[in-house]
N, C-alpha and C positions, 0 to 999 in steps of 0.2 A: 913372309910370316915374321911377325914382330913378337919380342919377348916382353911380357908385362909382369912377370913375377918370377923369380928363381926359387925352385922347390928343394933341390939337392944338387949334388955335382952332375947327374945324369938327367934330370928332369926340369922342365919349365913350364910355366903357364903362358900360352901364346894367343894371339889373335891373327886369324888368317885374313887373306884379302878380301872376303865376304864380311868380315867383322864378327865372325864366329869364334867363340873361345874354345881352346883345346888345351890337353896336357900333351907335351911333347917329349919323347925319350931320344937320347942320343949321346955317345960317349963325350963328355966334357962340356955338355950344353949349359950345366950349371955355372960354369966359369964365366960365361959371356955376362954382358951387361944388360939392364933393362933398356928396352927400346932398340936393341940390337935387332938386324935381320938375321934369320936363320935359313940357310940354303937348305932345300929339300934334300940334298945329298947327305947332309949330316944328321937327318931324322931317321931313327930306326923303326920307331912307332909312335902312332898318335892316337888319342882318345878324346872324343868329342862329347859335349851335353854332361859332363861328369859334375855331380852335386858338389857343392863346396866343401861340405862335411867329409867327403871321401878324398879330396884332393888333398887334405891335410895328412891323410894316411899313407900317401906315396913316401914320405920320409921315415915311415915305420916298417915297412915291409922291404925285404931285399929285391934289388932289381930282377934277379934271377927267378924269384917266386912270381913276380908279376908277369915276367915274361912267360913263365909256365902255365899261369892261368889263361893268359891271353891265347895261348896256343890251344888249350883246351876248348877255349870257346869259339876260337877259329874252326875247329874241327867239328863242333857241335852244329855250326850254322846250316850245314847240308842235311843235318838229322832232324832238326826241330821244326815244328810247324809254326812257330811264332819267334819274334824278336825278344831278345833279353834286354834288360836294362843296362844303359851304358856304365853304370856302377858296378856291374857284376864283376869285372875283373879285380877291382880293388877289394870287394866284399868277399870274394872267393880266396883271394891272396890271404886276406888277414884270417878267413876260417881255416885255411891250410895251415898257416903260421902256428894259430892256437892248437891245432890238431897235433902238430909236430911237438909242440911243447907239452902237451898233455902225455903224449907218448914218453917223452924224455922224463916225465914225472910219474910214470906209471899210473895215470889217472884214466881209467876206462869208463867211457860214457855209453852205455847201450842206447840203441835206437828204438824206442817204442814203436815206431812206424814202419819199420823196415818191411815188413810183409806188406803193408798198404802201398808202399812207394813201389815195391817190386811189381806189384799187380797193376796199379793204376798209372804208374810213370816208367814203363819199362824202359823207354829211350833214355830219359834222364837218369836211371839207375844204371845203365850200360856206360853212360858218359863218365858217372862217378867211378865206376870200374876202371875204365881207361885212365883217368885222372890219378888213380892210385898206382898205375903202371908207371906213369910218366913220373910221378914223385918217387918212386922207387929207383928209376933209372937216373934221374938227374940230381936228386938230393941223397940218394942213398939211404932212404928212410922208409922202412916197410911199415906202413900204418895198417891197422886191423882192417879186415875186409868190410866191417860194418860201417866204416868212414865214408864209404861209397853212397850210402844212404844221406849223409850229412850234406855232400857235395850235390847229390842229386836234389836235395832240398833247397839248396842255395839257388839252383836254377829255376825251380818251381815258384820259389818265393819272390823271383826277380824277374818274372815276365815283364815284358814292356807295357803290357796292360794288366798290371798286378790285380786290378779289381775283379778280372775275370776267373781269377784262380782262387779257391778257398779251400783249405784242409777242414774237414768237418772236426769239430772240438765238442767235447763234453761240456766244457765250461763256456758260458756265452761271452760274446764281445764285451758286454757290460762289466761282467765280473772281472775279465782280464784288465780292463781299463782302470777299475778300481784297484786291483792288485797292484799294477805298475804304477798309479799316481801315488797310492798310500806308501809302497815301498820307497818311492823316490824321496816322499816328504821325510820317512823315516831316516834315510841315510842323511837328508840335508839337517835334520833336527840334531841327529847324533854327532855328525861330524862338524857341524856349524858352517856349512857351505852352501853355495848355491849351485845346483847341477846345471850344467848347460845341455837343455833338453834337445837342442839343435846339433850336439856335438857326436861325433863318432862313437866315442866311448860308451854314451849313454845309449846310442842305437844298438850297440852290441850288448849291453845290460839287458836292454828290453828284449831283445833277440833271446838271450839265455832265459829269461823268465819264461817266454813262450815255450822253448824246449823243455823247462821245468814243469810247465803244466802238462806237457805231453807224457812225461814220465810219470807225473803223479796220476794221471788220468789212466795210465795203463798198469799201474801197480809195480812198475819197475824202478829200481834207483841205481845209482852210479855203484858200480862193481869194482873195487880196487882194494889194494892193502895200504890205503893211506890214512888210516885212523891216527897212526902216530904222528903223521904229518900235521893232520889237523890239530892235534894236541898241542904240537910244537908252534905252528902259527898262531893258534888260540892266544898263548902265552907271548909271542912277538908282537902280535897286532890285536890288542884287547878290544880297541875301538871297532876295528873292522868286524871283530868276532861278534860284539854286541849288536851291530848293525844287521849281520846276518841273522842273529836270533830274533831281532825286531821284525824282518822281512819274514822269518819263519812263523812268527805269531800271526802276521797278516795274512799269508797263506793258510793257516789253520783255521782263522776265524772266517774267512771267506769261502774256503773250499773244503775244510773238513779234513784235510789230509795234513800229515806230520812231515817234516823233513829229517833226515838221518844226518849224522855228523858230516859225512862225506859230501853231502849235497850243500851244507853250509860251508864247507871248505871252498867249494867251487864259488858260491856265493861271494865269499870273502876275497877270491882272486879278483873279481870284477868290481868290487868295492874299492879295492885298493888302486886299480887302475882309474876308475873316475876320481878318486881322491888326490892322485898324483898329478892330475892335469889341472886341479883348481887351486893348487898351492904357488 
């Protein structure tokens, strides 16, 4: 197995003997040189067929979190009737990292599809509950019980054959596409940047807009004590705040729904992440 790129101290991009590309994890692998051969005895875990946009995420999430999500997915294979996307370990690790961050900042996101997920996807929901137990045990973080729904949705949205899975939404796909595109253009115009639509941060931004649609559709909003935080960040990041206002205007015009300040706060967090990667 030959190294073609170093990702971090413990992860490398490799090509195996059959010419297939993979991400390999192992203690100190990142200190080896490109074109070095890696003995199988030094590899702790491998990931095949990972999209390039998610390979970049490896350097952003702790190894222990990726190990945790991999263990959860390994456990799920005997329970699920379908294969999951090879990108799921990285998507799930990022989702959990962000959930932990929300917990630390006391931002509570209610899951409007909670009842539907419990009823229609009981296996995925149980996997979500199992993941919360593992997170509590390994990371010493007690996430809210409803985060099991978010983890379940990560599985549902990342079936290997994702076209076979569709969550019914009141807003049509056409409206969603318009909101996403107009919101992206609003961010680009306000910040004077070109957003990488193939990048992971953009995929995360698009996913958040989907969740936002679900909350608007159900009539639920973010519930937290973060209005003071919103007012503080609005002063600290006025341009990101104006971007959030622009997106709120797009949503209002195309869906007839209004955003509260705390939902704008959440948008600002994503906007800042996109902006930070383009500077």
